[in-house]
C-alpha positions, 0 to 999 in steps of 0.5 A: 500499499502506498500514499503521499501527503503534501501539507503547506506548513504556513509557519515552521514551529522549528528549524528545519532543512529542505531535502532538495537544496538543503538550505534552512528553513527557519522557525516562522517561515512557510514551507512543505512537509512531505510524508508518504511511501515511495518505493517501499521506504518511508519518507517523512522530510520538508521543502522550502517554498522555492524547492517546492515550486521548482519540483512541482514545475517538473523538467529540468528540476525534477525529471528523474532527479533525485532529493538533495540535487538542487545544484546538480540540476543547475548545472544541467542549464544556462542559468548560471553561465557566466555573463561574460564568457558564456562558460558554464565553467563557474564556481559557485562561492557562496549562497545567501538570502536562503540558498535564492542568491549566490556568487559565482566565479568564472574559472575561465574568465575570473568574473565575479557575479551574483546569480538570482536563484529564486523560483520566480528567477528560474522559472522565468527563464524557461519560458 
């Protein structure tokens, strides 16, 4: 017997970690609580609002990929390519604003730039 339950949590009562991007979901922030069975295994985890939107959209964001593969999914797109040389040979030095922004360094041309990793930006680039 299998089941799945996806519940929107208006305000988290304690801190959780997003199972897709690993950002911290702070107490008082809305998120999604996922529970159910998948391939015979019991699952119980949380998703941040951004990752729930990306996963729900399907396509490149969750086309057979696994939880925890947010960054891997980025490499399959040109969303994070260097704006100067268009290379995807970059290093994301740090994430901030709960993983919705990042600071990247191009390893080909040494360009330093900011990347917008919000759901709205990433889904908007798919259109």
